RODO-2510 file (C-alpha; in nm, 4 decimals, decimal comma):
residues 434
     n   res          X          Y          Z
     1     m    -6,1305    -7,1988     8,9447
     2     w    -5,8545    -7,4615     8,8967
     3     v    -5,7570    -7,3934     9,2500
     4     l    -6,0954    -7,4643     9,3784
     5     i    -6,1233    -7,7765     9,1812
     6     a    -5,7816    -7,9033     9,2864
     7     l    -5,8734    -7,8475     9,6601
     8     l    -6,1915    -8,0382     9,6241
     9     l    -6,0356    -8,3253     9,4404
    10     t    -5,7543    -8,3456     9,7057
    11     q    -5,9988    -8,3553     9,9740
    12     f    -6,1925    -8,6260     9,7934
    13     a    -5,8796    -8,8296     9,7392
    14     i    -5,7769    -8,8110    10,1051
    15     s    -6,1260    -8,9158    10,2176
    16     t    -6,1180    -9,2086     9,9571
    17     a    -5,7842    -9,3224    10,0968
    18     l    -5,9013    -9,3232    10,4533
    19     s    -6,2151    -9,5288    10,3533
    20     a    -5,9936    -9,7742    10,1753
    21     l    -5,7648    -9,8032    10,4856
    22     t    -6,0704    -9,8528    10,7147
    23     l    -6,2021   -10,1596    10,5075
    24     a    -5,8613   -10,3256    10,4454
    25     h    -5,7574   -10,2934    10,8143
    26     l    -6,0940   -10,4147    10,9455
    27     r    -6,1009   -10,7266    10,7251
    28     r    -5,7480   -10,8229    10,8313
    29     m    -5,8024   -10,7647    11,1974
    30     a    -6,1489   -10,9350    11,2087
    31     g    -5,9868   -11,2427    11,0525
    32     q    -5,7303   -11,2558    11,3229
    33     p    -5,8478   -11,0640    11,6309
    34     p    -5,6068   -11,0008    11,9136
    35     q    -5,5845   -11,2958    12,1456
    36     d    -5,6511   -11,0964    12,4597
    37     w    -5,9945   -11,0083    12,3282
    38     a    -6,1019   -11,3440    12,2365
    39     d    -6,2999   -11,3828    12,5698
    40     r    -6,4657   -11,0435    12,5514
    41     l    -6,6005   -11,0174    12,1998
    42     d    -6,8430   -11,2370    12,0140
    43     a    -6,6493   -11,3384    11,7145
    44     s    -6,9549   -11,4838    11,5506
    45     q    -7,0655   -11,1219    11,4849
    46     f    -6,7524   -11,0240    11,3071
    47     p    -6,8737   -11,1054    10,9580
    48     r    -7,1868   -10,8803    11,0147
    49     m    -6,9624   -10,6116    11,1589
    50     v    -6,7470   -10,6255    10,8440
    51     a    -7,0492   -10,6302    10,6090
    52     y    -7,2027   -10,3359    10,7945
    53     a    -6,8889   -10,1303    10,7886
    54     t    -6,8331   -10,2161    10,4204
    55     a    -7,1890   -10,1155    10,3362
    56     n    -7,1726    -9,7840    10,5181
    57     t    -6,8204    -9,7002    10,3890
    58     r    -6,9215    -9,7569    10,0357
    59     l    -7,2473    -9,5623    10,0795
    60     g    -7,0424    -9,2706    10,2390
    61     h    -6,7904    -9,2804     9,9570
    62     a    -7,0673    -9,2793     9,6825
    63     a    -7,2395    -8,9824     9,8735
    64     r    -6,9194    -8,7910     9,8872
    65     g    -6,8576    -8,8483     9,5215
    66     a    -7,1984    -8,7351     9,4386
    67     d    -7,1579    -8,4312     9,6602
    68     l    -6,8344    -8,3440     9,4778
    69     c    -7,0169    -8,3753     9,1515
    70     v    -7,2866    -8,1424     9,2703
    71     i    -7,0371    -7,8718     9,3846
    72     l    -6,8487    -7,8879     9,0563
    73     a    -7,1768    -7,8581     8,8685
    74     i    -7,2680    -7,5570     9,0777
    75     l    -6,9321    -7,3913     9,0138
    76     l    -6,9005    -7,4791     8,6418
    77     s    -7,2527    -7,4705     8,5153
    78     g    -7,3105    -7,0909     8,5381
    79     l    -7,5862    -7,1374     8,7963
    80     l    -7,4327    -6,8961     9,0469
    81     p    -7,3819    -6,6006     8,8132
    82     t    -7,7242    -6,6530     8,6628
    83     v    -7,9020    -6,6537     8,9991
    84     t    -7,6885    -6,3624     9,1206
    85     r    -7,7802    -6,1474     8,8208
    86     w    -8,1514    -6,2460     8,8571
    87     a    -8,1533    -6,1725     9,2243
    88     t    -7,9842    -5,8301     9,1688
    89     s    -8,2426    -5,7282     8,9248
    90     l    -8,5281    -5,8022     9,1622
    91     g    -8,7228    -5,5177     9,3102
    92     s    -8,6662    -5,1372     9,3072
    93     s    -8,5167    -5,1376     9,6436
    94     s    -8,1799    -5,3028     9,5427
    95     s    -7,9853    -5,0245     9,6884
    96     a    -8,1456    -5,0517    10,0237
    97     p    -7,9690    -5,2769    10,2830
    98     g    -8,2956    -5,4719    10,3427
    99     g    -8,3367    -5,5316     9,9696
   100     r    -7,9742    -5,6513     9,9296
   101     v    -8,0101    -5,8949    10,2198
   102     w    -8,3125    -6,0647    10,0699
   103     q    -8,1531    -6,0853     9,7257
   104     g    -7,8410    -6,2293     9,8947
   105     l    -8,0442    -6,4891    10,0841
   106     i    -8,1924    -6,6074     9,7565
   107     v    -7,8404    -6,6712     9,6167
   108     l    -7,7366    -6,8454     9,9310
   109     a    -8,0450    -7,0708     9,9351
   110     t    -7,9996    -7,1866     9,5693
   111     p    -7,6897    -7,4033     9,6123
   112     a    -7,8044    -7,5049     9,9587
   113     m    -8,1300    -7,6446     9,8133
   114     v    -7,9531    -7,8160     9,5164
   115     s    -7,7116    -8,0030     9,7648
   116     y    -8,0080    -8,0962     9,9877
   117     l    -8,2052    -8,2440     9,6948
   118     a    -7,8917    -8,4227     9,5785
   119     n    -7,8464    -8,5662     9,9268
   120     v    -8,1994    -8,7077     9,9574
   121     p    -8,1393    -9,0359     9,7653
   122     w    -7,8483    -9,1208     9,9818
   123     d    -8,0422    -9,0603    10,3046
   124     l    -8,3172    -9,2849    10,1767
   125     v    -8,0670    -9,5554    10,0832
   126     s    -7,9033    -9,5257    10,4266
   127     n    -8,2435    -9,5473    10,6268
   128     f    -8,4352    -9,7781    10,4184
   129     r    -8,1771   -10,0132    10,2776
   130     v    -7,8470   -10,0197    10,4727
   131     e    -7,9797    -9,9581    10,8214
   132     r    -8,2886   -10,1726    10,7596
   133     k    -8,0960   -10,4560    10,6164
   134     f    -7,8832   -10,4860    10,9381
   135     g    -8,1916   -10,4529    11,1625
   136     f    -8,1306   -10,1012    11,2863
   137     s    -8,3710    -9,8694    11,1122
   138     t    -8,7237    -9,8601    11,2352
   139     i    -8,8294    -9,5318    11,0670
   140     t    -9,1357    -9,5173    10,8540
   141     i    -9,1505    -9,3228    10,5313
   142     k    -9,4172    -9,0956    10,6901
   143     t    -9,1809    -9,0112    10,9823
   144     w    -8,8863    -8,9677    10,7469
   145     l    -9,0977    -8,7125    10,5301
   146     m    -9,2012    -8,5295    10,8490
   147     d    -8,8473    -8,5092    10,9644
   148     q    -8,7443    -8,3667    10,6221
   149     v    -9,0235    -8,0985    10,6357
   150     k    -8,9042    -8,0005    10,9989
   151     n    -8,5401    -7,9897    10,8960
   152     l    -8,6188    -7,7663    10,6033
   153     l    -8,8309    -7,5308    10,8009
   154     i    -8,5756    -7,5046    11,0828
   155     s    -8,2951    -7,4511    10,8280
   156     l    -8,5037    -7,1863    10,6582
   157     v    -8,5674    -6,9978    10,9865
   158     l    -8,2158    -7,0212    11,1381
   159     g    -8,0374    -6,9816    10,7829
   160     t    -8,2444    -6,6574    10,7323
   161     l    -8,1606    -6,5243    11,0721
   162     l    -7,7903    -6,5996    11,0625
   163     g    -7,7295    -6,5525    10,6837
   164     g    -7,9452    -6,2402    10,6791
   165     g    -7,7561    -6,0993    10,9870
   166     l    -7,4188    -6,1623    10,8202
   167     l    -7,5266    -6,0129    10,4906
   168     l    -7,6631    -5,7032    10,6752
   169     l    -7,3242    -5,6487    10,8677
   170     i    -7,1339    -5,6876    10,5446
   171     g    -7,3508    -5,4195    10,3713
   172     w    -7,3368    -5,1867    10,6649
   173     l    -6,9827    -5,2089    10,7886
   174     g    -6,7674    -5,2932    10,4787
   175     r    -6,4272    -5,4454    10,5660
   176     g    -6,4801    -5,4314    10,9457
   177     w    -6,7829    -5,6600    10,9213
   178     w    -6,6148    -5,9652    11,0565
   179     i    -6,5662    -5,8588    11,4206
   180     p    -6,9360    -5,7990    11,4904
   181     a    -7,0058    -6,1004    11,2657
   182     w    -6,7863    -6,3041    11,5002
   183     i    -6,9850    -6,1977    11,7935
   184     l    -7,3114    -6,2721    11,6210
   185     i    -7,1963    -6,6235    11,5269
   186     w    -7,0868    -6,6828    11,8875
   187     l    -7,4020    -6,5657    12,0446
   188     f    -7,6067    -6,7660    11,7849
   189     q    -7,4112    -7,0858    11,8851
   190     l    -7,4699    -7,0037    12,2664
   191     v    -7,8380    -6,9406    12,2091
   192     m    -7,8737    -7,2596    12,0256
   193     t    -7,7162    -7,4472    12,3065
   194     f    -7,9812    -7,3133    12,5380
   195     i    -8,2904    -7,3594    12,3230
   196     a    -8,2102    -7,6748    12,1336
   197     p    -8,2873    -7,9198    12,4191
   198     v    -8,6322    -7,7474    12,4905
   199     i    -8,7422    -7,6264    12,1512
   200     i    -8,5848    -7,7935    11,8452
   201     l    -8,5069    -8,1592    11,9710
   202     p    -8,8674    -8,2098    12,1038
   203     l    -8,9859    -8,1360    11,7546
   204     f    -8,8375    -8,4633    11,6364
   205     s    -8,8613    -8,6909    11,9419
   206     k    -9,0855    -8,7135    12,2485
   207     f    -8,8964    -8,6193    12,5653
   208     e    -9,0552    -8,7377    12,8917
   209     p    -8,9401    -8,7865    13,2503
   210     l    -8,7693    -9,1168    13,3063
   211     q    -9,0302    -9,3634    13,3904
   212     d    -8,8143    -9,5894    13,6021
   213     r    -8,8406    -9,3902    13,9298
   214     e    -8,5798    -9,5965    14,1114
   215     l    -8,3270    -9,5364    13,8246
   216     s    -8,4211    -9,1737    13,8134
   217     k    -8,3573    -9,1312    14,1889
   218     q    -8,0192    -9,2983    14,1516
   219     i    -7,9268    -9,0736    13,8516
   220     t    -8,0268    -8,7775    14,0504
   221     a    -7,8105    -8,8941    14,3457
   222     l    -7,5180    -8,9249    14,1048
   223     a    -7,5800    -8,5704    13,9774
   224     s    -7,6123    -8,4432    14,3350
   225     g    -7,2783    -8,6137    14,4282
   226     a    -7,1143    -8,4267    14,1358
   227     d    -7,2731    -8,0912    14,2397
   228     l    -7,4612    -8,0903    13,9149
   229     p    -7,7841    -7,9000    13,9069
   230     l    -8,0156    -8,0885    13,6595
   231     g    -8,3226    -7,9525    13,4737
   232     g    -8,4360    -8,3211    13,4477
   233     v    -8,3626    -8,6730    13,3420
   234     f    -8,5526    -8,7621    13,0284
   235     q    -8,6053    -9,0638    12,8126
   236     v    -8,6414    -9,0204    12,4380
   237     d    -8,8485    -9,2293    12,2031
   238     a    -8,5560    -9,2978    11,9762
   239     s    -8,6817    -9,6501    11,8835
   240     l    -8,9268    -9,4804    11,6395
   241     r    -8,6390    -9,4326    11,4102
   242     s    -8,3594    -9,6669    11,5075
   243     t    -8,2489    -9,9419    11,7501
   244     h    -7,9144    -9,7652    11,7928
   245     s    -7,8760    -9,6476    12,1602
   246     n    -7,7245    -9,3343    12,3025
   247     a    -7,7340    -9,0951    12,5951
   248     y    -7,6287    -8,7422    12,5969
   249     f    -7,5862    -8,4208    12,8051
   250     a    -7,7478    -8,1131    12,6640
   251     g    -7,8309    -7,7551    12,7470
   252     l    -7,6928    -7,4898    12,9847
   253     g    -7,8451    -7,3472    13,3104
   254     k    -8,2088    -7,4228    13,3480
   255     t    -8,2166    -7,6218    13,0234
   256     r    -7,9455    -7,8577    13,1436
   257     r    -8,0702    -8,2162    13,1079
   258     i    -7,9588    -8,5783    13,0656
   259     a    -8,1409    -8,7587    12,7768
   260     l    -8,1497    -9,1486    12,7550
   261     f    -8,2649    -9,3173    12,4454
   262     d    -8,5391    -9,5767    12,5217
   263     t    -8,3284    -9,8229    12,3258
   264     l    -8,0385    -9,7669    12,5783
   265     l    -8,2836    -9,8414    12,8572
   266     d    -8,3907   -10,1648    12,7043
   267     q    -8,0520   -10,2903    12,6078
   268     h    -7,8396   -10,2257    12,9185
   269     s    -7,8522   -10,3112    13,2785
   270     q    -7,9128   -10,0534    13,5559
   271     e    -7,5440   -10,0606    13,6565
   272     q    -7,4302   -10,0013    13,2936
   273     i    -7,6820    -9,7105    13,2506
   274     l    -7,5550    -9,5480    13,5768
   275     a    -7,2001    -9,5827    13,4493
   276     i    -7,2921    -9,4218    13,1242
   277     v    -7,4729    -9,1378    13,3040
   278     a    -7,1640    -9,0914    13,5329
   279     h    -6,9627    -9,0586    13,2108
   280     e    -7,1960    -8,7904    13,0672
   281     i    -7,1693    -8,6045    13,4070
   282     g    -6,7977    -8,6274    13,3744
   283     h    -6,8170    -8,4173    13,0528
   284     w    -6,9843    -8,1379    13,2535
   285     k    -6,7653    -8,1713    13,5570
   286     k    -6,4504    -8,1468    13,3413
   287     r    -6,5905    -7,8350    13,1725
   288     h    -6,5860    -7,9963    12,8296
   289     v    -6,9090    -7,8232    12,7256
   290     l    -6,7550    -7,4941    12,8157
   291     r    -6,4311    -7,5800    12,6417
   292     t    -6,6332    -7,6761    12,3319
   293     i    -6,8107    -7,3392    12,3412
   294     v    -6,4818    -7,1549    12,3761
   295     a    -6,3176    -7,3551    12,0902
   296     g    -6,6178    -7,2836    11,8802
   297     c    -6,5812    -6,9139    11,9497
   298     v    -6,2084    -6,9164    11,8585
   299     v    -6,2705    -7,1104    11,5354
   300     s    -6,5628    -6,8824    11,4316
   301     g    -6,3421    -6,5841    11,4872
   302     i    -6,0569    -6,7101    11,2745
   303     g    -6,3137    -6,8310    11,0074
   304     s    -6,4727    -6,4843    11,0032
   305     a    -6,1305    -6,3111    10,9675
   306     l    -6,0362    -6,5349    10,6868
   307     a    -6,3751    -6,4886    10,5160
   308     a    -6,3417    -6,1180    10,5467
   309     t    -5,9891    -6,1330    10,3751
   310     l    -6,1166    -6,3532    10,0900
   311     l    -6,4365    -6,1567    10,0345
   312     d    -6,2133    -5,8535     9,9365
   313     l    -6,0332    -6,0435     9,6635
   314     p    -6,1643    -5,9484     9,3163
   315     w    -6,0403    -6,2684     9,1576
   316     l    -6,2819    -6,4715     9,3803
   317     y    -6,5791    -6,3167     9,1931
   318     a    -6,4102    -6,3137     8,8501
   319     t    -6,3590    -6,6917     8,8886
   320     i    -6,7319    -6,7612     8,9079
   321     g    -6,8226    -6,5045     8,6389
   322     v    -6,9665    -6,2109     8,8545
   323     g    -6,6513    -6,0006     8,8485
   324     e    -6,8355    -5,7042     8,6719
   325     l    -7,1058    -5,7004     8,9440
   326     y    -6,8380    -5,6895     9,2135
   327     m    -6,6729    -5,3893     9,0450
   328     e    -7,0158    -5,2246     9,0247
   329     t    -7,1502    -5,2887     9,3752
   330     g    -6,8720    -5,4286     9,5804
   331     a    -6,9137    -5,7269     9,8146
   332     v    -7,2674    -5,6589     9,9245
   333     g    -7,5999    -5,8391     9,8904
   334     p    -7,6037    -6,1147     9,6156
   335     v    -7,2450    -6,0661     9,5329
   336     a    -7,1418    -6,0970     9,8953
   337     a    -7,3618    -6,4167     9,8987
   338     v    -7,1660    -6,5622     9,6083
   339     g    -6,8435    -6,4803     9,7918
   340     m    -6,9682    -6,6543    10,1078
   341     y    -7,0518    -6,9699     9,9175
   342     l    -6,7128    -6,9694     9,7447
   343     v    -6,5316    -6,9076    10,0765
   344     g    -6,7064    -7,2062    10,2230
   345     v    -6,5879    -7,4144     9,9353
   346     l    -6,2362    -7,2814     9,9674
   347     l    -6,2167    -7,3456    10,3430
   348     s    -6,3836    -7,6834    10,3550
   349     p    -6,0524    -7,8760    10,2861
   350     l    -5,9187    -7,6856    10,5858
   351     g    -6,1596    -7,8669    10,8007
   352     l    -6,0120    -8,1981    10,6985
   353     l    -5,6563    -8,0790    10,7772
   354     l    -5,7641    -7,9599    11,1192
   355     a    -5,9585    -8,2822    11,1809
   356     p    -5,6723    -8,4442    11,3802
   357     v    -5,6629    -8,1572    11,6124
   358     a    -6,0296    -8,1773    11,6841
   359     t    -6,0295    -8,5547    11,7298
   360     w    -5,7412    -8,5391    11,9709
   361     f    -5,9190    -8,2996    12,2013
   362     s    -6,2545    -8,4930    12,1652
   363     q    -6,0845    -8,8310    12,2392
   364     r    -5,8955    -8,6715    12,5357
   365     h    -6,2285    -8,5510    12,6782
   366     e    -6,3728    -8,9040    12,6437
   367     h    -6,0859    -9,0477    12,8336
   368     e    -6,1297    -8,7878    13,1035
   369     a    -6,5083    -8,8465    13,1289
   370     d    -6,4313    -9,2225    13,1621
   371     a    -6,2006    -9,1535    13,4485
   372     y    -6,4466    -8,9343    13,6219
   373     s    -6,7134    -9,1865    13,5756
   374     l    -6,5054    -9,4546    13,7728
   375     a    -6,4647    -9,2001    14,0567
   376     l    -6,8263    -9,1048    14,0750
   377     y    -6,9835    -9,4461    14,0175
   378     e    -6,7487    -9,6973    14,1829
   379     h    -6,8274   -10,0145    13,9908
   380     p    -6,5319   -10,2121    13,8582
   381     t    -6,6859   -10,3309    13,5288
   382     a    -6,9999   -10,1547    13,4524
   383     l    -6,8604    -9,8902    13,2196
   384     e    -6,6425   -10,1304    13,0096
   385     e    -6,9256   -10,3826    12,9891
   386     a    -7,1644   -10,1084    12,8688
   387     l    -6,9160    -9,9866    12,6066
   388     i    -6,8465   -10,3372    12,4771
   389     q    -7,2035   -10,4322    12,4609
   390     s    -7,3073   -10,1134    12,2878
   391     s    -7,0227   -10,1608    12,0313
   392     e    -7,1358   -10,5031    11,9572
   393     k    -7,5048   -10,4384    11,9324
   394     n    -7,4403   -10,1403    11,7073
   395     l    -7,1836   -10,3341    11,4925
   396     a    -6,9310   -10,0666    11,5481
   397     n    -6,5910   -10,1130    11,3887
   398     l    -6,3834   -10,2643    11,6673
   399     f    -6,0574   -10,2565    11,4739
   400     p    -6,0308    -9,9098    11,3082
   401     h    -5,6905    -9,8228    11,1299
   402     p    -5,4793    -9,5837    11,3515
   403     l    -5,4642    -9,3268    11,0873
   404     v    -5,8366    -9,3276    11,0309
   405     v    -5,8809    -9,2821    11,4121
   406     i    -5,6679    -8,9600    11,3936
   407     f    -5,8778    -8,8095    11,1273
   408     r    -6,2336    -8,9398    11,1990
   409     y    -6,2907    -9,0822    11,5437
   410     s    -6,4305    -8,8399    11,8058
   411     h    -6,4203    -9,1292    12,0557
   412     p    -6,1114    -9,3508    12,1257
   413     p    -6,1347    -9,6944    11,9756
   414     l    -6,2973    -9,9550    12,2016
   415     r    -5,9872   -10,1586    12,2906
   416     e    -5,7839    -9,8444    12,3792
   417     r    -6,0728    -9,7058    12,5796
   418     v    -6,1328   -10,0311    12,7738
   419     a    -5,7647   -10,0733    12,8490
   420     a    -5,7479    -9,7122    12,9882
   421     i    -6,0503    -9,7887    13,2196
   422     r    -5,8962   -10,1031    13,3452
   423     a    -5,5613    -9,9265    13,4103
   424     r    -5,7371    -9,6490    13,6006
   425     w    -5,9441    -9,8799    13,8085
   426     a    -5,6400   -10,0829    13,9020
   427     e    -5,4796    -9,7600    13,9976
   428     r    -5,7664    -9,6529    14,2168
   429     q    -5,7648    -9,9917    14,3980
   430     k    -5,3828    -9,9427    14,4672
   431     s    -5,4306    -9,5849    14,6058
   432     p    -5,4862    -9,5230    14,9805
   433     d    -5,8206    -9,3662    14,9054
   434     g    -5,9249    -9,6350    14,6542
***
């Protein structure tokens, strides 16, 4: 138990240190911004940027602290052994694989629901206090409540399918369960990539064909120039929830589509939108989606193998107070569910340690997509103008600490990104084909 607690406290300490670095560096840099950016940024917005970053950082720190307390409470309160024994006693079919699976799902759902309920206040503060204070949140309490209901139902369905499948494999196959589980997880991720754009996302937002026909034609022409078959170009009514803008590429095969937030369409010029779309096409052209799927497959395989090893360790169950149940039944049903939760707690700090690797690849992908955008849509300033304008409108942290960038930034910092765009455009102009 002390190992679990030490890992959780270490993870929290590192996150706290990164948050402190974020704010200290931002306040210093916002007070004395680089001279070469004086003509590109609206310095009058720097106080709001600092205030927004401070509010979000403090909120995130408080939420992480509360989450730590919840996990410690789950581990130390006796909740898990109580629920496990109760679930084990349910029904006369406890020895049947199906009965064990449902009992295990009850155990898995208990800490998940506790964590969800503990997170609700922080989500409310984020949407109705912080985001609204800075003019971003437009969501109503009715829409927020409907989103929560939909999220819970989707989580229930998907969690039952995936969690139930894993518990069934563990009960059937014993120690060799992790290989078919790896395949199941990978197939689950692949299926979700196909169905999310056409089934899940439309449950939350309205997707409709882009109303600006001229812009739609130009986007289609860009996609055609990249040999990208599209299932459609859609606009999303994101303004019902927030004024933040975004565009993304989703789906595979016939579900492949480009989605543009209506806020993006309102806030950016046509040239900027085309540059952003060219960037998204660049992600597909450079096979970033495929690379992400392959990386997810590798990570899920390693995670499954580690989980299988840990689930066979008796001390894991003795730590939480269900050692006697493990000796009686082995790692099946409710006992396996307890083990799965504890494995998740044990491996969560590993995600923080591996974060620099993930962010390095993600930032590299962004640079590659930027470079492709310049080649596909040959406009000298549209992309950098879009990035600068979007960052300023969203009050993004323009001066993140380098160490924080390594751990937390999936996208390169704005200054680095714009410098790279300008350098690539200059190289294109010098080249014979430029």
